[in-house]
C-alpha distance (Angstrom), angle and dihedral (degrees) to the residues before:
residue distance angle dihedral
X1 . . .
X2 3.80 . .
X3 3.74 92.4 .
X4 3.86 123.5 119.9
X5 3.78 113.2 -145.0
X6 3.78 111.7 -144.9
X7 3.79 118.1 -162.5
X8 3.81 128.8 -178.5
X9 3.76 116.4 -148.3
X10 3.77 144.0 -176.2
X11 3.87 121.0 160.7
X12 3.77 92.3 -20.6
X13 3.81 98.9 148.6
X14 3.92 94.4 126.9
X15 3.86 94.6 58.4
X16 3.77 110.3 17.6
X17 3.73 99.1 86.0
X18 3.78 91.2 58.6
X19 3.80 91.9 46.3
X20 3.82 92.9 50.4
X21 3.81 92.0 44.3
X22 3.79 90.7 55.4
X23 3.83 92.1 56.3
X24 3.79 98.3 41.0
X25 3.80 91.8 118.2
X26 3.82 92.0 61.9
X27 3.86 113.6 94.9
X28 3.78 95.3 -137.5
X29 3.76 135.2 35.4
X30 3.80 118.0 -179.1
X31 3.76 108.6 -158.4
X32 3.84 113.2 -168.3
X33 3.78 110.9 -168.5
X34 3.81 124.2 -161.8
X35 3.83 100.0 -157.5
X36 3.85 107.9 -53.5
X37 3.82 114.4 -168.5
X38 3.87 95.8 -177.5
X39 3.80 130.6 66.9
X40 3.88 95.1 -67.5
X41 3.74 97.1 112.4
X42 3.78 93.5 41.8
X43 3.85 89.5 54.0
X44 3.83 90.8 46.9
X45 3.88 91.0 56.2
X46 3.78 90.8 60.9
X47 3.83 90.7 69.4
X48 3.84 112.4 73.0
X49 3.80 94.5 -157.8
X50 3.82 91.6 59.3
X51 3.79 122.6 100.5
X52 3.79 114.3 -164.4
X53 3.81 123.3 -144.8
X54 3.83 130.9 166.5
X55 3.70 134.7 -145.6
X56 3.74 139.3 164.8
X57 3.80 114.7 -109.4
X58 3.76 108.7 -83.8
X59 3.77 98.9 161.2
X60 3.82 130.1 -68.0
X61 3.79 96.4 -94.8
X62 3.85 94.6 49.2
X63 3.84 91.3 44.7
X64 3.87 91.0 52.3
X65 3.79 89.1 52.8
X66 3.75 94.1 45.5
X67 3.79 91.8 50.3
X68 3.80 90.4 50.0
X69 3.85 90.3 51.9
X70 3.89 88.1 59.1
X71 3.76 93.4 56.2
X72 3.84 127.6 103.7
X73 3.78 95.5 -146.3
X74 3.81 127.2 63.4
X75 3.81 91.8 -139.7
X76 3.80 108.3 83.4
X77 3.80 126.8 -164.7
X78 3.81 107.6 -168.6
X79 3.82 113.4 -157.0
X80 3.75 136.4 174.0
X81 3.85 121.2 -128.5
X82 3.81 89.9 -113.0
X83 3.85 95.8 52.0
X84 3.85 127.7 93.8
X85 3.79 127.4 -165.3
X86 3.73 109.5 -127.2
X87 3.86 115.2 -126.8
X88 3.85 90.4 -116.6
X89 3.83 90.9 53.8
X90 3.84 90.6 52.6
X91 3.80 90.6 51.2
X92 3.85 89.5 48.0
X93 3.74 90.2 51.1
X94 3.77 90.8 50.5
X95 3.81 91.7 52.4
X96 3.84 100.8 43.4
X97 3.83 126.1 89.6
X98 3.73 105.4 -135.6
X99 3.78 122.5 -138.0
X100 3.89 115.1 -149.0
X101 3.76 92.8 -146.6
X102 3.84 91.4 64.0
X103 3.72 133.2 68.7
X104 3.77 114.0 -146.4
X105 3.80 125.2 -124.8
X106 3.82 122.8 -150.4
X107 3.79 126.7 -162.7
X108 3.81 107.7 -122.8
X109 3.80 120.1 -148.0
X110 3.84 109.5 -156.4
X111 3.79 122.2 -152.2
X112 3.80 132.0 -163.5
X113 3.85 122.5 -176.0
X114 3.72 91.5 -7.7
X115 3.82 97.7 -54.2
X116 3.79 130.2 97.2
X117 3.81 114.1 -110.2
X118 3.83 113.2 -132.8
X119 3.74 98.8 -176.7
X120 3.88 144.5 40.0
X121 3.80 88.2 68.8
X122 3.79 92.5 -64.7
X123 3.79 95.3 105.0
X124 3.82 103.8 66.3
X125 3.72 101.9 35.4
X126 3.93 123.7 144.9
X127 3.73 120.4 -171.7
X128 3.90 127.6 -166.2
X129 3.79 105.2 -137.2
X130 3.81 108.4 138.6
X131 3.82 118.0 73.3
X132 3.80 145.6 139.5
X133 3.74 109.3 -105.7
X134 3.79 94.3 -145.1
X135 3.77 90.2 61.4
X136 3.76 105.8 37.6
X137 3.80 144.9 0.0
X138 3.77 141.7 -170.7
X139 3.86 119.6 -76.9
X140 3.77 116.8 -111.8
X141 3.76 98.7 -108.3
X142 3.79 118.3 141.3
X143 3.76 89.3 -137.8
X144 3.82 138.4 13.2
X145 3.74 90.7 26.6
X146 3.78 120.2 -172.0
X147 3.81 139.2 -173.0
X148 3.82 117.5 -92.8
X149 3.82 95.9 -129.7
X150 3.74 139.5 129.8
X151 3.79 102.1 -163.7
X152 3.78 122.9 60.2
X153 3.79 136.4 -179.9
X154 3.81 121.1 -159.7
X155 3.70 117.1 -135.7
X156 3.89 117.9 -149.4
X157 3.73 102.9 -136.6
X158 3.82 127.0 64.3
X159 3.72 144.9 -118.2
X160 3.83 110.7 -129.7
X161 3.85 115.1 -132.7
X162 3.75 132.2 -169.7
X163 3.81 106.7 176.0
X164 3.87 101.8 167.7
X165 3.70 130.8 38.9
X166 3.92 100.7 164.4
X167 3.78 142.1 17.1
X168 3.76 87.4 -100.7
X169 3.78 89.9 60.6
X170 3.81 91.3 56.1
X171 3.83 91.6 48.9
X172 3.76 95.7 45.2
X173 3.71 93.7 51.6
X174 3.76 92.9 44.4
X175 3.85 88.3 54.3
X176 3.79 96.1 48.6
X177 3.87 98.8 38.9
X178 3.78 93.5 46.6
X179 3.80 91.3 51.7
X180 3.80 92.2 46.5
X181 3.81 89.8 51.8
X182 3.81 92.1 50.9
X183 3.84 90.6 47.8
X184 3.81 92.7 49.2
X185 3.78 95.9 48.7
X186 3.86 99.6 35.6
X187 3.81 109.1 138.5
X188 3.77 91.9 1.1
X189 3.80 104.1 74.2
X190 3.77 129.0 42.9
X191 3.84 121.8 -125.0
X192 3.81 142.9 168.4
X193 3.79 138.6 162.5
X194 3.81 88.2 -87.6
X195 3.77 93.6 51.2
X196 3.83 90.9 46.3
X197 3.75 90.0 51.1
X198 3.79 95.1 47.6
X199 3.79 93.4 47.3
X200 3.81 91.8 46.5
X201 3.78 94.1 48.5
X202 3.75 93.2 48.6
X203 3.88 90.6 47.2
X204 3.82 87.2 56.6
X205 3.87 93.8 46.8
X206 3.83 92.4 46.1
X207 3.87 94.1 47.4
X208 3.81 97.0 43.8
X209 3.82 101.1 37.1
X210 3.83 113.0 11.3
X211 3.83 91.8 41.5
X212 3.83 92.4 39.2
X213 3.74 97.0 -119.5
X214 3.80 89.4 145.4
X215 3.84 86.5 73.8
X216 3.81 91.6 58.7
X217 3.80 95.6 69.9
X218 3.80 119.5 -143.9
X219 3.84 90.4 -10.2
X220 3.82 91.3 57.6
X221 3.88 92.9 50.8
X222 3.80 90.1 46.2
X223 3.83 94.3 50.9
X224 3.85 91.4 43.9
X225 3.83 92.1 52.3
X226 3.80 89.2 46.5
X227 3.84 91.4 50.4
X228 3.84 91.6 48.4
X229 3.82 94.2 45.5
X230 3.85 93.1 48.2
X231 3.73 92.7 47.9
X232 3.86 93.8 45.8
X233 3.79 93.3 49.0
X234 3.85 95.5 44.0
X235 3.84 89.2 58.8
X236 3.82 92.8 41.5
X237 3.75 89.2 53.9
X238 3.75 91.4 45.1
X239 3.81 88.8 57.9
X240 3.82 89.0 53.7
X241 3.78 92.5 47.3
X242 3.83 90.6 48.2
X243 3.82 89.8 53.9
X244 3.77 90.3 55.1
X245 3.82 89.4 52.2
X246 3.76 91.1 52.4
X247 3.83 95.4 48.1
């Protein structure tokens, strides 16, 4: 397949081998690393179709676009280092005729502690990850980046995603994502303790009840508390960042 797989990494030793093994049939993997200090790069070197590049962290959107610029092929499949292409999806990609004017959406099945999560908004997720770089690109957002595209085609088979393995993973991502949100919206969006509390409370209500996390047992409560905490702290940090702007 004339598709370049572009993967962003930083300290991904626990999941990267599974990710790279799932795309071993692709001729080119662009791995863009942001300063790993674990075995990430060593693992990457075990796969001959992988080309390793490094970059400081410049935001997820800009990093996605930089990785795409390093690729040989115009068709880009953007993956995270904790995502795996299902075998059925690979066969579907081999059979489809791609249209450059479309971006391609994949269903993403999310797992926590070895079991698929079917609530908290994790059960009906589609992500746009396959695109032609001459027709579109990722936006320049620091976090929660997305493709700038108007036409999408939904694929049938999923990407498999395991974003968290330990409590430390939840806390680390909450810290980094909340800071990136505050940096991105500094001086552009209002915030206060009350706004942070309201947004955090609604995030918990939405995740646990509206998104049916309550039916996922302990995992549903854990994810809902995480969503609430991340939302609360990103608005609380935004208030602090805004004060710096006004001083």
